[in-house]
C-alpha positions as CSV (number, residue, x, y, z in Angstrom):
1,M,7.9,26.6,-16.9
2,E,6.5,25.3,-13.8
3,K,8.6,22.9,-11.7
4,R,7.5,19.2,-11.7
5,P,7.6,17.4,-8.2
6,R,10.1,14.8,-8.8
7,I,9.0,11.1,-7.5
8,G,11.5,8.8,-6.8
9,I,10.5,5.2,-7.0
10,T,12.6,2.3,-5.7
11,M,13.6,-0.1,-8.2
12,R,13.8,-4.4,-8.9
13,I,16.8,-6.2,-8.9
14,D,17.9,-9.4,-11.0
15,L,20.2,-11.3,-9.1
16,P,21.2,-14.0,-11.7
17,A,21.8,-10.9,-14.0
18,E,23.3,-8.4,-11.2
19,R,21.1,-5.5,-12.8
20,F,18.7,-3.0,-11.4
21,Y,14.9,-2.7,-13.3
22,L,11.8,-1.2,-13.0
23,S,8.1,-2.1,-15.0
24,R,7.9,1.4,-17.4
25,H,4.5,1.9,-16.4
26,Y,4.9,3.4,-13.1
27,S,7.2,6.1,-14.2
28,E,4.9,6.5,-17.2
29,A,2.0,7.2,-14.8
30,I,4.1,9.5,-12.7
31,E,5.2,11.6,-16.0
32,A,1.4,11.6,-17.1
33,A,0.3,12.4,-13.9
34,G,2.6,15.7,-14.3
35,G,5.4,14.2,-12.0
36,V,9.3,13.7,-12.9
37,P,9.8,9.4,-11.8
38,V,13.4,9.5,-10.4
39,H,14.8,5.9,-10.2
40,I,16.1,4.8,-6.9
41,S,18.9,2.0,-7.3
42,L,18.9,-0.6,-4.7
43,I,22.0,0.5,-2.7
44,P,21.1,0.4,1.1
45,S,23.4,3.0,2.5
46,E,22.0,6.0,4.9
47,D,24.2,8.4,3.2
48,Y,23.0,7.4,-0.9
49,I,19.4,7.1,0.5
50,A,19.3,10.4,2.5
51,A,21.0,12.5,-0.7
52,V,18.3,10.9,-3.2
53,I,15.5,12.0,-0.7
54,A,16.7,15.7,-0.1
55,D,15.6,15.9,-3.8
56,L,12.8,14.5,-4.3
57,D,8.9,16.1,-3.5
58,G,7.2,12.4,-3.1
59,V,8.4,8.5,-2.9
60,L,6.1,5.7,-4.8
61,L,7.0,2.2,-3.3
62,P,6.3,-0.2,-6.3
63,G,5.6,-4.0,-6.6
64,S,8.3,-6.6,-5.9
65,D,8.7,-10.4,-7.2
66,S,10.0,-11.1,-3.3
67,D,8.5,-11.4,-0.2
68,V,9.4,-9.3,2.9
69,D,11.8,-11.0,5.3
70,P,9.1,-12.3,8.2
71,L,11.8,-11.8,10.7
72,R,11.5,-8.0,10.4
73,Y,8.0,-8.6,11.9
74,G,8.9,-11.0,14.4
75,Q,7.8,-14.3,12.5
76,Q,9.5,-17.5,11.4
77,P,9.5,-18.1,7.7
78,H,6.1,-19.7,6.5
79,R,6.7,-22.6,4.2
80,A,5.1,-21.3,1.0
81,L,7.0,-17.8,2.0
82,G,8.8,-16.7,-1.8
83,T,12.0,-15.4,-2.6
84,V,13.2,-12.9,0.4
85,Q,15.8,-9.8,-1.4
86,T,17.7,-8.3,1.6
87,I,19.2,-5.7,-0.5
88,K,15.0,-4.6,-1.9
89,D,13.8,-4.8,1.7
90,E,16.9,-2.9,3.2
91,T,16.5,0.0,0.9
92,D,12.9,0.5,0.9
93,L,13.0,0.4,4.6
94,Q,15.8,3.2,4.5
95,V,13.4,5.0,2.0
96,I,10.6,5.1,4.1
97,E,12.2,6.4,6.9
98,A,13.6,9.1,4.9
99,A,10.7,10.3,3.1
100,E,8.7,9.8,6.5
101,S,11.7,12.2,8.5
102,R,11.3,14.7,5.4
103,R,7.4,14.1,5.5
104,I,6.7,13.9,1.9
105,P,3.8,12.2,0.7
106,I,4.2,8.2,-0.1
107,L,2.4,5.9,-2.4
108,A,2.8,2.5,-2.1
109,I,1.4,-0.4,-4.2
110,C,1.6,-4.3,-3.6
111,F,4.8,-5.4,-2.0
112,G,5.1,-1.3,-0.9
113,M,2.4,-1.6,0.8
114,Q,3.4,-4.6,2.5
115,V,7.0,-3.1,3.3
116,L,5.3,0.3,4.6
117,N,3.1,-2.3,7.1
118,V,6.3,-3.6,8.2
119,Y,8.3,-0.2,8.8
120,R,5.0,0.9,10.9
121,G,5.6,-1.9,12.9
122,G,2.1,-4.3,11.6
123,T,2.5,-7.9,10.5
124,L,1.9,-10.3,7.0
125,I,0.2,-12.9,6.2
126,Q,2.9,-14.9,4.4
127,D,1.1,-17.1,2.0
128,I,-3.2,-16.1,1.7
129,P,-3.6,-19.9,0.2
130,A,-1.7,-21.6,2.9
131,Q,-2.9,-19.3,6.1
132,N,-6.6,-18.4,4.8
133,P,-8.0,-20.9,2.1
134,D,-11.2,-19.8,1.7
135,A,-9.8,-16.4,0.3
136,I,-11.1,-15.7,-3.1
137,K,-8.2,-15.6,-5.9
138,H,-6.0,-13.0,-5.4
139,E,-2.8,-14.1,-8.1
140,Q,-4.9,-13.6,-11.5
141,G,-2.5,-14.0,-14.2
142,A,-2.4,-12.6,-17.7
143,P,-3.9,-10.4,-18.5
144,R,-2.4,-8.3,-15.5
145,D,-4.7,-4.9,-15.9
146,R,-7.6,-7.1,-16.0
147,P,-10.0,-6.0,-13.3
148,S,-10.7,-9.5,-11.4
149,H,-11.7,-8.6,-8.0
150,G,-14.1,-5.9,-6.1
151,V,-13.2,-4.2,-3.5
152,R,-15.1,-2.3,-0.7
153,L,-14.0,1.7,-0.1
154,L,-14.2,3.4,3.3
155,E,-17.0,5.7,2.8
156,T,-14.7,8.9,4.3
157,S,-11.6,7.7,2.7
158,L,-9.5,9.4,-0.3
159,L,-10.1,6.2,-2.5
160,A,-13.8,6.6,-2.2
161,Q,-13.9,10.1,-2.9
162,L,-11.5,9.6,-5.8
163,A,-13.9,6.4,-7.0
164,S,-16.9,8.3,-5.9
165,G,-18.1,5.6,-4.3
166,N,-17.6,2.7,-2.1
167,E,-17.2,-0.1,-4.4
168,L,-14.1,-0.7,-7.1
169,L,-12.7,-3.3,-9.5
170,V,-9.2,-3.7,-9.5
171,N,-6.7,-6.3,-10.7
172,S,-4.6,-8.7,-8.1
173,H,-1.1,-10.4,-8.4
174,H,0.0,-11.0,-4.5
175,H,0.4,-14.1,-2.4
176,Q,1.1,-12.1,1.2
177,A,-1.7,-9.5,2.7
178,I,-1.9,-7.5,5.6
179,E,-2.3,-9.1,8.9
180,L,-2.2,-6.7,11.5
181,I,-1.8,-3.0,10.6
182,G,0.8,-0.8,11.5
183,R,0.5,2.3,13.9
184,D,-1.2,5.6,12.3
185,L,-2.7,3.6,9.4
186,V,-5.9,2.8,9.3
187,A,-7.8,-0.1,6.5
188,T,-10.1,1.8,4.0
189,A,-10.7,-0.8,1.4
190,W,-11.5,-4.8,1.6
191,S,-11.8,-7.7,-0.4
192,V,-15.0,-9.8,-0.2
193,D,-13.2,-12.4,1.9
194,G,-12.4,-9.6,4.5
195,L,-8.2,-9.0,3.0
196,V,-7.8,-5.6,3.6
197,E,-6.8,-4.0,0.2
198,A,-5.8,-0.7,1.1
199,M,-4.6,1.7,3.8
200,E,-4.1,5.2,4.6
201,D,-2.7,7.3,7.1
202,S,-4.6,8.0,9.9
203,R,-3.1,11.4,10.4
204,P,-4.6,14.9,8.7
205,D,-1.4,16.3,8.0
206,R,0.5,13.0,6.0
207,F,0.0,11.7,2.9
208,V,0.0,8.2,2.4
209,V,-2.0,5.8,0.8
210,A,-1.3,2.3,-0.2
211,V,-2.9,-0.1,-2.3
212,Q,-2.8,-3.9,-2.6
213,W,-3.6,-3.7,-6.2
214,H,-1.7,-2.5,-9.2
215,P,-3.0,0.9,-10.4
216,E,0.0,1.8,-13.0
217,L,-1.4,-1.6,-15.1
218,G,-3.7,-0.3,-17.3
219,W,-3.7,3.4,-16.2
220,E,-4.4,4.8,-19.7
221,K,-7.8,3.2,-19.8
222,D,-8.9,3.6,-15.9
223,L,-9.9,6.7,-14.9
224,F,-9.6,5.9,-11.1
225,S,-5.9,5.5,-11.3
226,Q,-5.5,8.2,-13.6
227,K,-6.8,10.3,-10.7
228,L,-4.8,8.4,-7.8
229,F,-1.5,9.3,-9.7
230,K,-2.5,12.7,-10.3
231,R,-3.7,13.4,-6.8
232,F,-0.3,11.7,-5.0
233,V,1.7,13.9,-7.6
234,N,-0.4,17.1,-7.0
235,Q,0.2,16.3,-3.0
236,A,3.9,16.3,-3.8
237,S,3.8,19.6,-5.5
238,I,2.7,21.6,-2.5
239,V,2.6,21.9,1.3
240,M,-0.5,19.7,2.8
241,P,-2.8,22.1,4.5
242,A,-4.0,21.7,8.0
243,M,-7.4,19.7,8.3
244,T,-9.5,20.6,11.6
245,T,-11.5,17.3,11.5
246,P,-10.3,13.8,11.2
247,R,-10.9,12.1,7.6
248,F,-11.7,8.6,10.0
249,R,-13.6,7.3,12.7
250,C,-11.2,4.9,14.8
251,I,-12.1,2.4,17.2
252,P,-9.8,0.3,19.3
253,R,-9.3,-3.2,19.3
254,A,-6.8,-5.8,19.3
255,S,-6.1,-6.6,15.9
256,F,-7.6,-6.5,12.4
257,S,-8.9,-10.0,11.2
258,T,-8.5,-11.0,8.0
259,R,-9.6,-14.7,7.9
260,R,-13.1,-13.8,7.3
261,T,-15.5,-14.7,4.7
262,A,-18.3,-12.3,3.3
263,D,-20.0,-10.8,0.5
264,L,-20.1,-7.5,-0.2
265,T,-23.3,-6.8,1.0
266,T,-22.4,-8.5,4.2
267,L,-19.3,-7.3,4.6
268,R,-20.3,-4.1,6.8
269,S,-21.8,-6.1,9.3
270,L,-19.5,-8.7,9.8
271,L,-16.5,-5.8,10.8
272,S,-19.1,-4.4,12.8
273,T,-19.7,-7.5,14.9
274,E,-15.8,-8.5,14.6
275,T,-15.1,-4.9,16.4
276,K,-17.4,-5.0,19.1
277,E,-16.5,-8.4,20.0
278,R,-12.3,-7.6,20.3
279,S,-12.4,-3.5,20.7
280,R,-12.0,-3.7,24.5
281,S,-8.3,-5.9,24.6
282,S,-6.1,-3.4,23.1
283,G,-5.3,0.4,22.5
284,N,-4.4,-0.3,18.6
285,K,-6.5,1.1,15.8
286,V,-8.3,0.0,13.3
287,I,-10.7,1.4,11.1
288,T,-14.2,0.0,10.2
289,P,-16.6,1.0,7.2
290,E,-19.2,3.4,8.5
């Protein structure tokens, strides 16, 4: 029997009940894609994390009902900040560090995308309605698997390749968002209000994909979600070949502003104009749509 790649998934914590738990959908999506899901308890011990990651072929960073502690990215807590669970932050950050050290594939979802960005030195919008009042609704409620808004995909991104196009309908369950993008990450999807909806690693020898929506919800009926999990699991089972040409065109600039409003047909020109205005002030890199 062919060996199936082992995919570690960090869990959640129910503090009143003192139990670790995880939605079934993550594990079922990984198993259906050919992987073996392995639940990672929220034990922020370097020895424990190192021992677990040593036997894994990939890591999935799932969503959470908590927020990353803003002190970790140099900000004071906003009045609309949600619950912070230190044990979740510390475990996920240690898991990322161990996965990066072993250079195994990472798929990050919702909170997972946010904590990955913080690990890479990026920052977050702590509450979208309070800090970006012109944004569309990003907390759709039930039914949770219903696609509720569109995103624009970078044409040269892996996500656009999987979608066979540059637009996608997604669900939405987050009140925080990416503000400044962390090192070696590039934005590859945007909602109509300009918020970053996905990121990928800019290095051709690293498979790191992060999405703000929840592809595990309704994956059984969604072809794109199935392709995303399948690509991730397949990547975990092989050594990623070196690429001779980059997938992205990077433009230096100070930061990526997420506080803009535009529809999908004008977002490209908006981002292009903003890039020209601010590209001289820093060596940080961000991707703009082609």
